[in-house]
C-alpha positions as CSV (number, residue, x, y, z in Angstrom):
1,M,-17.4,6.8,-22.8
2,K,-19.2,4.3,-20.6
3,N,-20.2,2.2,-23.6
4,E,-16.6,2.1,-24.8
5,N,-15.4,1.1,-21.4
6,K,-17.9,-1.7,-21.3
7,N,-16.9,-2.9,-24.7
8,I,-13.2,-3.0,-23.6
9,L,-14.1,-4.9,-20.4
10,D,-16.3,-7.3,-22.3
11,L,-13.5,-8.0,-24.8
12,N,-11.1,-8.7,-22.0
13,R,-13.6,-11.2,-20.5
14,R,-14.1,-12.9,-23.8
15,R,-10.4,-13.3,-24.3
16,F,-10.2,-14.9,-20.8
17,V,-12.9,-17.4,-21.7
18,Q,-11.4,-18.1,-25.1
19,G,-8.0,-18.7,-23.4
20,L,-9.2,-21.6,-21.3
21,S,-7.2,-24.0,-23.3
22,S,-4.3,-25.7,-21.6
23,G,-1.9,-23.1,-23.0
24,G,-4.1,-20.2,-21.9
25,V,-4.5,-21.6,-18.4
26,L,-0.8,-22.5,-18.0
27,A,0.2,-19.0,-19.1
28,S,-2.2,-17.3,-16.8
29,L,-0.9,-19.3,-13.9
30,G,2.7,-19.0,-14.8
31,L,3.2,-22.7,-15.4
32,M,5.0,-22.4,-18.7
33,S,8.8,-22.4,-19.0
34,S,10.6,-19.2,-18.5
35,S,11.4,-19.0,-22.3
36,V,7.7,-19.1,-23.1
37,L,6.8,-16.7,-20.3
38,A,9.1,-14.2,-21.9
39,S,7.5,-14.4,-25.3
40,K,5.1,-11.7,-26.5
41,Q,2.3,-14.3,-26.8
42,V,1.8,-14.4,-23.1
43,M,-0.7,-11.5,-22.7
44,Q,-3.4,-13.2,-20.6
45,E,-5.4,-10.6,-18.7
46,V,-6.5,-10.8,-15.1
47,P,-10.1,-12.3,-15.2
48,V,-13.0,-9.9,-14.4
49,L,-16.1,-11.0,-12.6
50,D,-19.3,-8.9,-12.7
51,G,-21.6,-8.7,-9.7
52,P,-23.8,-8.5,-7.8
53,V,-23.3,-12.3,-7.2
54,F,-19.8,-13.8,-7.2
55,D,-18.5,-17.3,-6.9
56,M,-14.9,-17.7,-5.7
57,T,-12.8,-20.7,-5.0
58,I,-9.6,-20.6,-3.0
59,E,-7.0,-23.3,-3.9
60,E,-3.3,-24.0,-4.2
61,V,-1.7,-23.9,-7.7
62,M,1.8,-24.2,-9.1
63,V,3.3,-21.1,-10.5
64,N,6.5,-20.0,-12.1
65,F,7.4,-16.3,-12.0
66,T,11.2,-16.7,-11.8
67,G,12.1,-19.9,-13.6
68,Q,11.4,-22.0,-10.5
69,T,8.1,-23.7,-9.9
70,R,6.4,-22.9,-6.6
71,V,3.1,-23.4,-4.7
72,A,0.9,-20.3,-4.6
73,T,-2.6,-19.5,-3.3
74,A,-5.0,-18.5,-6.0
75,I,-8.7,-17.6,-6.4
76,N,-10.4,-19.1,-9.4
77,G,-7.0,-20.3,-10.6
78,S,-5.7,-16.7,-11.0
79,I,-2.9,-14.6,-9.5
80,P,-3.8,-11.9,-9.0
81,A,-7.3,-13.0,-8.1
82,P,-10.1,-11.9,-10.4
83,T,-11.1,-8.2,-10.5
84,L,-14.6,-7.8,-9.0
85,R,-16.8,-5.2,-10.6
86,M,-19.8,-4.0,-8.6
87,R,-22.2,-1.2,-8.8
88,E,-22.9,1.3,-6.0
89,G,-26.2,0.6,-4.2
90,D,-26.3,-3.1,-5.2
91,D,-26.8,-5.9,-2.7
92,I,-23.7,-8.0,-3.0
93,T,-23.4,-11.8,-2.5
94,I,-20.0,-13.5,-2.6
95,R,-19.8,-17.3,-2.2
96,V,-16.3,-18.3,-1.2
97,T,-15.3,-22.0,-1.2
98,N,-12.0,-23.1,0.5
99,K,-10.4,-26.1,-1.3
100,M,-7.2,-25.9,0.7
101,A,-6.2,-28.0,3.6
102,V,-6.0,-25.0,5.9
103,S,-8.4,-22.3,7.0
104,S,-8.7,-19.1,5.0
105,S,-10.5,-15.8,4.8
106,I,-11.1,-12.8,2.6
107,H,-11.1,-9.2,3.8
108,W,-12.7,-6.5,1.6
109,H,-10.2,-3.8,2.1
110,G,-11.7,-0.3,2.4
111,L,-15.3,-1.4,2.0
112,I,-17.7,0.0,4.6
113,L,-19.8,-3.0,5.7
114,P,-21.1,-4.9,8.8
115,Y,-18.2,-6.1,11.0
116,T,-19.5,-9.7,10.6
117,M,-18.7,-9.5,6.9
118,D,-15.3,-7.9,7.3
119,G,-13.4,-11.2,7.0
120,V,-11.0,-11.1,9.9
121,P,-10.7,-14.5,11.7
122,G,-11.0,-14.1,15.5
123,L,-12.8,-10.8,15.2
124,S,-15.4,-11.0,12.4
125,F,-15.9,-14.7,12.2
126,D,-14.0,-18.0,12.7
127,G,-12.6,-18.1,9.2
128,I,-13.4,-20.4,6.2
129,A,-12.6,-24.0,7.2
130,P,-11.2,-26.5,4.6
131,G,-14.0,-27.7,2.3
132,E,-16.5,-25.1,3.5
133,T,-18.2,-22.3,1.7
134,Y,-18.8,-19.0,3.4
135,I,-21.3,-16.5,2.0
136,Y,-20.5,-12.8,2.4
137,K,-23.5,-10.5,2.0
138,F,-23.4,-6.6,2.2
139,K,-24.6,-3.6,0.3
140,A,-22.1,-1.7,-1.8
141,I,-22.7,1.8,-0.3
142,Q,-19.7,3.5,-2.0
143,N,-17.9,3.7,-5.3
144,G,-14.3,3.7,-6.3
145,T,-11.1,1.6,-6.4
146,Y,-10.5,-1.0,-3.6
147,W,-9.0,-4.4,-3.2
148,Y,-9.3,-7.7,-1.2
149,H,-6.9,-10.2,0.3
150,S,-6.6,-13.0,2.7
151,H,-6.4,-12.1,6.4
152,S,-5.2,-15.6,7.4
153,G,-1.5,-16.2,8.1
154,F,0.8,-15.3,5.2
155,Q,-1.6,-16.3,2.4
156,E,-1.6,-12.7,1.0
157,Q,2.1,-13.1,0.3
158,T,1.5,-16.3,-1.7
159,G,-0.9,-14.7,-4.2
160,M,-4.2,-14.3,-2.5
161,Y,-5.2,-10.7,-3.4
162,G,-7.3,-9.0,-6.1
163,S,-8.9,-5.7,-7.1
164,I,-12.4,-4.3,-6.6
165,V,-14.0,-1.6,-8.8
166,I,-17.3,-0.2,-7.7
167,E,-19.0,1.8,-10.4
168,P,-21.0,4.9,-9.3
169,R,-24.8,4.5,-9.3
170,N,-25.2,7.8,-11.2
171,N,-22.9,9.6,-13.6
172,D,-19.2,9.6,-12.7
173,V,-17.7,12.9,-11.6
174,V,-14.7,12.3,-13.8
175,S,-14.7,11.7,-17.6
176,F,-12.4,9.2,-19.1
177,D,-12.1,7.0,-22.2
178,R,-10.3,4.0,-20.9
179,D,-10.1,2.4,-17.5
180,Y,-7.3,0.1,-16.3
181,V,-6.5,-1.4,-12.9
182,V,-2.8,-1.4,-12.2
183,L,-2.3,-3.9,-9.3
184,L,1.3,-3.9,-7.9
185,S,2.6,-6.8,-5.7
186,D,5.7,-8.6,-4.5
187,W,6.4,-12.3,-5.1
188,T,9.0,-14.5,-3.4
189,D,9.9,-18.1,-4.2
190,E,10.7,-18.6,-0.5
191,K,8.0,-19.7,1.9
192,P,6.7,-16.7,3.9
193,D,7.4,-18.5,7.2
194,A,11.0,-18.9,6.1
195,V,11.2,-15.1,5.3
196,Y,9.8,-14.2,8.7
197,A,12.2,-16.6,10.4
198,K,15.2,-15.0,8.7
199,L,14.0,-11.5,9.7
200,K,13.7,-12.7,13.3
201,K,17.2,-14.0,13.3
202,M,18.8,-11.1,11.4
203,S,16.5,-8.2,10.7
204,H,18.8,-6.8,7.9
205,Y,19.1,-10.2,6.2
206,Y,17.6,-8.9,2.9
207,N,19.4,-5.6,3.0
208,T,22.3,-5.6,0.5
209,R,23.0,-1.9,0.8
210,E,24.5,-1.8,4.3
211,R,27.5,0.5,4.7
212,T,31.1,-0.6,3.8
213,L,34.5,0.9,4.4
214,S,34.4,2.5,0.9
215,D,31.3,4.3,1.9
216,F,33.0,5.7,5.0
217,T,36.0,6.8,2.9
218,K,33.7,8.7,0.5
219,E,32.0,10.4,3.5
220,V,35.4,11.5,4.9
221,K,36.2,13.1,1.5
222,Q,32.8,14.9,1.4
223,M,32.5,16.2,5.0
224,G,35.8,15.6,6.7
225,L,37.0,12.9,9.2
226,S,35.4,14.5,12.3
227,K,31.9,14.9,10.9
228,A,32.0,11.5,9.1
229,K,33.0,9.7,12.3
230,K,30.4,11.6,14.4
231,S,27.7,10.6,12.0
232,R,28.8,6.9,12.0
233,D,29.1,6.9,15.8
234,M,25.5,8.3,16.2
235,W,24.1,5.5,14.1
236,N,26.2,2.8,15.7
237,Q,25.2,3.9,19.2
238,M,21.6,3.5,18.2
239,R,22.3,0.2,16.6
240,M,20.5,1.4,13.5
241,S,21.2,1.7,9.8
242,D,20.6,4.8,7.7
243,R,19.9,2.4,4.8
244,D,17.3,0.3,6.4
245,L,14.3,1.3,4.2
246,S,12.8,-2.1,3.4
247,D,12.7,-5.3,5.5
248,V,12.3,-7.5,2.5
249,T,13.9,-6.4,-0.8
250,G,14.6,-7.4,-4.4
251,M,17.1,-9.8,-3.0
252,T,14.1,-12.3,-2.8
253,Y,11.2,-10.4,-4.3
254,T,10.1,-10.2,-7.9
255,F,7.8,-7.2,-8.4
256,L,4.6,-7.7,-10.4
257,T,2.2,-5.5,-12.3
258,N,-1.2,-7.2,-12.7
259,G,0.7,-10.5,-12.2
260,K,3.3,-9.8,-14.8
261,T,7.1,-9.7,-14.1
262,P,9.1,-6.7,-15.4
263,N,10.5,-8.9,-18.2
264,E,7.0,-9.8,-19.3
265,G,5.5,-6.4,-18.8
266,W,1.8,-5.7,-18.5
267,M,0.5,-3.6,-21.4
268,G,-2.5,-1.3,-21.8
269,S,-3.5,0.2,-25.1
270,F,-4.8,3.7,-25.8
271,K,-5.4,6.1,-28.7
272,P,-3.6,9.5,-28.7
273,G,-5.9,12.2,-27.2
274,E,-7.8,9.8,-24.9
275,R,-8.1,10.3,-21.2
276,V,-6.9,7.1,-19.5
277,R,-7.9,6.2,-16.0
278,L,-5.3,4.2,-14.1
279,R,-6.4,2.6,-10.8
280,F,-3.2,2.0,-8.9
281,I,-3.5,-0.5,-6.0
282,N,-0.6,-1.5,-3.8
283,G,-1.4,-5.2,-3.1
284,S,2.1,-6.1,-1.9
285,A,3.0,-7.7,1.3
286,M,5.9,-5.4,2.3
287,T,6.8,-3.0,-0.5
288,F,6.4,0.7,-1.0
289,F,6.5,1.9,-4.6
290,D,7.4,5.2,-6.2
291,I,5.4,5.5,-9.4
292,R,6.0,7.7,-12.4
293,I,5.3,7.6,-16.2
294,P,8.3,9.4,-17.6
295,G,7.2,12.2,-20.0
296,V,3.5,12.0,-18.9
297,K,1.9,14.2,-16.3
298,M,-0.6,12.6,-13.9
299,E,-3.8,14.1,-12.6
300,V,-4.6,12.5,-9.2
301,I,-8.3,12.2,-8.8
302,A,-8.9,9.7,-6.0
303,S,-7.1,8.3,-2.9
304,D,-8.2,5.1,-1.3
305,G,-11.3,4.9,-3.4
306,Q,-12.6,8.4,-2.5
307,Y,-12.5,11.3,-5.0
308,V,-10.2,14.2,-4.1
309,K,-10.0,17.6,-5.7
310,P,-7.9,16.9,-8.8
311,V,-4.2,17.5,-8.3
312,K,-2.7,18.2,-11.7
313,G,0.9,18.2,-13.0
314,I,2.1,15.3,-10.8
315,D,5.3,13.5,-12.0
316,E,5.5,10.9,-9.3
317,F,3.8,9.6,-6.2
318,R,4.6,7.1,-3.4
319,I,2.0,4.4,-2.7
320,G,2.2,2.6,0.6
321,V,1.2,-1.0,1.2
322,A,-2.6,-1.2,0.9
323,E,-3.2,2.3,-0.5
324,T,-4.9,3.0,-3.8
325,Y,-4.6,6.1,-6.1
326,D,-6.6,6.8,-9.2
327,V,-5.0,9.1,-11.9
328,I,-5.9,10.4,-15.3
329,V,-3.3,10.6,-18.0
330,Q,-3.3,11.7,-21.6
331,P,-0.3,10.0,-23.2
332,T,1.0,11.0,-26.6
333,Q,1.6,8.7,-29.6
334,G,3.9,5.8,-28.9
335,S,4.8,3.7,-25.8
336,H,5.2,5.0,-22.2
337,A,6.6,3.2,-19.2
338,I,4.6,2.7,-16.1
339,F,7.6,2.6,-13.7
340,A,7.1,1.6,-10.1
341,Q,10.5,1.5,-8.3
342,T,10.7,0.2,-4.8
343,I,11.4,2.7,-2.0
344,D,14.9,1.1,-1.4
345,R,15.6,0.9,-5.2
346,S,16.2,-2.8,-5.1
347,G,13.9,-3.5,-8.0
348,Y,10.8,-2.3,-9.8
349,A,7.4,-3.3,-11.2
350,F,6.8,-2.4,-14.8
351,G,4.1,-1.9,-17.4
352,T,3.5,0.0,-20.7
353,L,0.8,2.3,-22.0
354,T,1.0,1.9,-25.8
355,S,-0.7,3.2,-28.9
356,N,1.5,1.1,-31.2
357,G,1.7,-2.3,-29.4
358,Q,5.4,-1.8,-28.5
359,K,6.8,-2.3,-25.1
360,A,8.4,0.8,-23.5
361,K,11.9,0.9,-22.1
362,A,12.2,1.1,-18.3
363,P,14.2,4.2,-17.1
364,A,17.2,3.8,-14.8
365,M,16.4,3.5,-11.1
366,D,17.2,6.4,-8.9
367,V,20.1,6.2,-6.5
368,G,19.3,4.3,-3.3
369,P,18.1,6.7,-0.6
370,I,19.8,7.3,2.8
371,L,17.8,8.0,5.9
372,T,18.4,11.4,7.5
373,H,18.0,13.3,10.8
374,T,14.4,14.0,9.7
375,D,13.6,10.3,9.5
376,M,15.0,9.8,13.0
377,G,12.4,12.3,14.4
378,M,15.1,14.5,15.9
379,D,14.0,17.8,17.4
380,M,14.3,20.6,14.9
381,G,16.2,22.8,17.3
382,G,19.1,20.4,17.3
383,M,18.9,19.5,13.6
384,D,21.6,20.2,11.0
385,M,19.7,22.4,8.6
386,S,22.2,21.5,5.9
387,D,20.5,18.1,6.0
388,P,19.2,17.6,2.4
389,A,15.9,16.3,3.9
390,M,15.1,19.8,5.2
391,A,15.8,21.8,2.1
392,G,12.8,23.1,0.2
393,M,10.1,22.0,2.7
394,D,7.3,24.5,3.1
395,H,6.1,24.0,6.7
396,S,4.1,27.3,6.5
397,A,1.7,25.6,4.1
398,M,0.3,23.5,6.9
399,D,-2.6,24.7,8.9
400,M,-1.8,23.7,12.4
401,G,-4.9,25.3,13.9
402,S,-6.8,22.0,13.7
403,M,-4.1,20.1,15.5
404,A,-4.4,19.2,19.2
405,A,-2.6,21.4,21.7
406,A,0.8,20.2,23.0
407,K,0.5,17.9,26.0
408,P,2.6,15.3,27.8
409,R,3.4,12.2,25.7
410,V,1.5,9.1,26.5
411,D,3.0,6.3,28.5
412,V,5.0,4.1,26.1
413,K,6.4,0.9,27.6
414,R,10.2,0.8,27.3
415,G,12.0,-2.5,27.2
416,V,12.7,-5.3,24.8
417,Q,9.9,-4.1,22.4
418,T,11.3,-0.6,22.0
419,D,14.8,0.4,21.0
420,M,14.1,4.0,19.8
421,M,11.8,6.9,20.4
422,A,11.6,10.0,18.3
423,S,12.7,13.0,20.3
424,G,10.9,15.6,18.2
425,P,8.4,14.1,15.8
426,K,6.7,16.6,13.5
427,V,3.7,16.7,11.2
428,R,5.3,16.4,7.8
429,L,2.4,16.0,5.4
430,D,4.3,18.2,2.8
431,D,7.3,15.9,3.0
432,P,7.3,13.5,0.0
433,G,9.6,11.2,2.0
434,V,13.1,9.7,1.8
435,G,14.3,9.3,-1.7
436,L,11.8,11.7,-3.2
437,R,12.9,15.0,-1.7
438,N,14.2,17.6,-4.2
439,N,14.5,15.1,-7.0
440,G,13.6,17.5,-9.7
441,R,10.1,16.1,-10.2
442,R,6.8,17.2,-8.8
443,V,5.9,14.6,-6.2
444,L,2.4,14.2,-4.6
445,T,2.2,14.6,-0.8
446,Y,-0.6,14.2,1.7
447,A,-0.7,18.0,2.0
448,D,-2.0,18.1,-1.6
449,L,-5.1,16.0,-0.8
450,R,-8.5,17.7,-0.3
451,N,-11.7,15.6,-0.4
452,Y,-13.9,16.2,-3.5
453,Y,-17.0,16.6,-1.3
454,P,-17.3,18.7,1.9
455,T,-16.6,17.0,5.2
456,Q,-19.8,15.5,6.4
457,D,-19.2,15.3,10.2
458,K,-18.2,18.9,11.1
459,R,-17.8,18.2,14.8
460,G,-14.4,18.5,16.4
461,P,-13.1,15.5,18.3
462,N,-14.3,15.0,21.9
463,R,-11.1,13.2,22.8
464,E,-7.7,12.1,21.3
465,I,-6.1,8.7,21.2
466,E,-2.3,8.9,20.8
467,L,-0.5,5.8,19.6
468,H,3.2,5.2,19.1
469,M,4.4,2.9,16.4
470,T,7.3,1.2,18.2
471,G,9.8,-1.6,17.5
472,N,13.1,-3.2,18.1
473,M,14.7,-3.7,14.7
474,S,17.6,-5.7,15.9
475,R,15.2,-8.3,17.3
476,Y,12.6,-7.7,14.6
477,M,9.9,-7.0,17.2
478,W,7.0,-4.6,16.4
479,S,4.4,-3.1,18.7
480,I,2.1,-0.2,19.5
481,N,3.0,1.9,22.6
482,G,5.7,-0.7,23.3
483,V,3.1,-3.4,23.8
484,A,2.6,-6.3,21.4
485,Y,-1.0,-7.3,20.4
486,K,-1.1,-10.4,22.6
487,D,-0.6,-8.3,25.7
488,A,-2.7,-5.3,24.7
489,K,-6.1,-4.2,25.7
490,P,-8.7,-3.3,23.1
491,I,-9.3,0.3,22.0
492,G,-12.8,1.2,23.1
493,L,-14.9,3.7,21.2
494,K,-18.5,4.9,21.9
495,F,-20.9,4.6,19.0
496,G,-21.3,8.0,17.4
497,E,-18.4,9.8,19.0
498,R,-15.8,11.8,17.1
499,V,-12.2,10.9,17.9
500,R,-8.8,12.1,16.9
501,F,-6.2,9.5,16.4
502,T,-2.6,10.8,16.5
503,L,0.1,8.4,15.4
504,I,3.8,9.0,16.3
505,N,6.3,6.8,14.5
506,D,9.2,6.1,16.9
507,T,10.8,3.8,14.3
508,M,12.7,4.4,11.1
509,M,10.3,2.4,8.9
510,N,7.2,3.6,7.1
511,H,4.0,2.1,8.6
512,P,0.8,2.0,6.6
513,V,-1.9,2.0,9.3
514,H,-5.3,0.5,8.4
515,L,-8.5,1.0,10.4
516,H,-11.2,-1.5,9.4
517,G,-14.8,-0.5,9.1
518,M,-14.6,3.3,9.4
519,W,-13.1,6.1,7.4
520,S,-9.9,7.8,8.7
521,E,-10.2,11.5,7.8
522,L,-6.7,12.9,7.4
523,E,-6.1,16.3,8.9
524,S,-4.3,17.6,5.9
525,G,-4.8,21.3,6.5
526,D,-8.4,22.0,5.4
527,D,-11.1,20.9,7.9
528,N,-13.8,21.5,5.4
529,Y,-12.5,18.9,2.9
530,L,-10.8,16.2,5.0
531,P,-9.7,13.4,2.6
532,K,-11.1,10.0,3.6
533,K,-8.6,7.2,3.7
534,H,-8.6,3.6,4.8
535,T,-4.8,3.4,5.1
536,I,-2.6,6.2,6.3
537,V,1.2,6.1,6.0
538,N,3.0,7.3,9.1
539,Q,6.5,8.3,8.0
540,P,9.6,7.5,10.0
541,G,10.1,9.9,13.0
542,A,6.9,11.7,12.1
543,K,3.4,12.2,13.5
544,V,0.1,12.3,11.7
545,S,-3.5,12.9,12.9
546,Y,-6.9,12.0,11.5
547,L,-10.5,12.1,12.7
548,V,-12.7,9.0,13.0
549,T,-16.5,9.0,13.5
550,A,-17.3,5.8,15.3
551,D,-20.4,5.0,13.2
552,A,-20.0,1.2,12.9
553,R,-20.8,-1.0,15.9
554,G,-18.8,-4.2,16.4
555,Q,-15.1,-5.2,16.8
556,W,-12.7,-4.1,14.1
557,A,-9.0,-4.8,13.3
558,Y,-6.6,-1.9,13.4
559,H,-3.0,-2.6,12.4
560,C,0.1,-1.8,10.4
561,H,-0.4,-3.4,6.9
562,M,3.2,-4.5,6.5
563,L,2.5,-8.2,6.6
564,Y,5.5,-9.2,8.8
565,H,4.7,-6.4,11.2
566,M,1.0,-7.1,11.5
567,K,1.1,-9.9,14.0
568,S,2.2,-7.6,16.8
569,M,1.5,-4.1,15.5
570,F,-2.2,-4.7,15.8
571,R,-5.1,-3.7,18.0
572,R,-8.8,-4.7,18.4
573,V,-11.1,-1.7,18.2
574,V,-14.5,-2.2,19.9
575,V,-17.3,0.2,19.0
576,S,-20.2,-0.1,21.5
């Protein structure tokens, strides 16, 4: 199996080198006309670099994903950036040269390494100045699927992201015949600063699904005038929309799979009977994807690079910004769609697994979801149990014994930064989320995750840090505990201590929260097998808890990974 995988990878690398003619380079960068891009001849793979020593160059290039030529940020002339393949236990050296006119950086997302190598300007180092080369050096102490991206400005949105595959030092715990990275991302022809400026002026600028009079008329027919009016009044009083699922949508975004638009379509080949490993990475700036392969069951084997006890028979899973999931599939003869529709159903990324070289057909997108009382974090006691969000949810499956005892809520600053607070946030790890509830498919949830290996640090937490994800959507202002990063004090941890972080989402947006440098061990119901994650999604109106062992000295970034939330929904964590 390993030799066959190596042969496949070597073939891809040879094809990349052979493609370095003007046509091959132009195709890989998207510089050809839209008619050429749509042709079957454009099949350039993302380049692969083998460690332990890497040379990477950051530069601006011209690309064309939509028929319009735009400036993008590339590494080694590629978008996505090259896939880096390492081996667990190796000493890694990465030389990064910045050929742009502005400072840059690379953060190695999910890798456990010294804080000085973490790649966050202002915390880890000063950044990589124009014309300079910065050398990252660290040991690859883990294996699995990870990714990397710029941590400077909005460069991630303009193409500066790539995947990392760290092969195990010894035999892999999972057998497979083929190995593919499936890197999902979102591209806009607009300049990111312009996108952000529009959101600040009108937070729903990109939302084309806001309610109309015809929607209200339908609701009156379904539930009667009184209930329909009461529902509308409730949302209006809160100045919120039950269709506000994504800040930035398919109105401006084109969604990519390994740098390919849905019209181009990335393709991965297989032979019937083979076990195919798909390493899904959400490298987007702002987009949650719901992933399925119609007609093919998925076996989830890893989350955020760490093996979990296999979860078989999965039809669909949601992947938040910055998360990764590895799955095993055994497709039958023919072509099968890899379909990743956005959470708001405004578009999709697309690929094909094929045994005959034919492109699969994309299924129809699901109906656009509508937020419910559950997503508002309303107290269960006052909740309408006819709410579709509540049907079929098995709360008894959750072991609440490991959760902290009820206590007064932390002080959250009210004011311009905060326009909503959840009145009754609940742990909803068994809730697949808005748009996926009771859809007739088996959907993965956090409650399904159990670490493959036993929990290493068996200690209970000596203290708890409760943090509220807060915001003011009408002004597009984001914060933690009602305080923006510029006004916030650092979070201090003592080296070696065991701490519980409890996140309460007082907003109606999903927030993928990323702690740099240390594992976040999700309290998913089995303390003996806590899944290790680097990014944890906090659902709207919900709370989630995880344990952290402060085993890495230094100062670390801690933030929501939605790119246009990150500036203010951010904290510095100091371990001393």
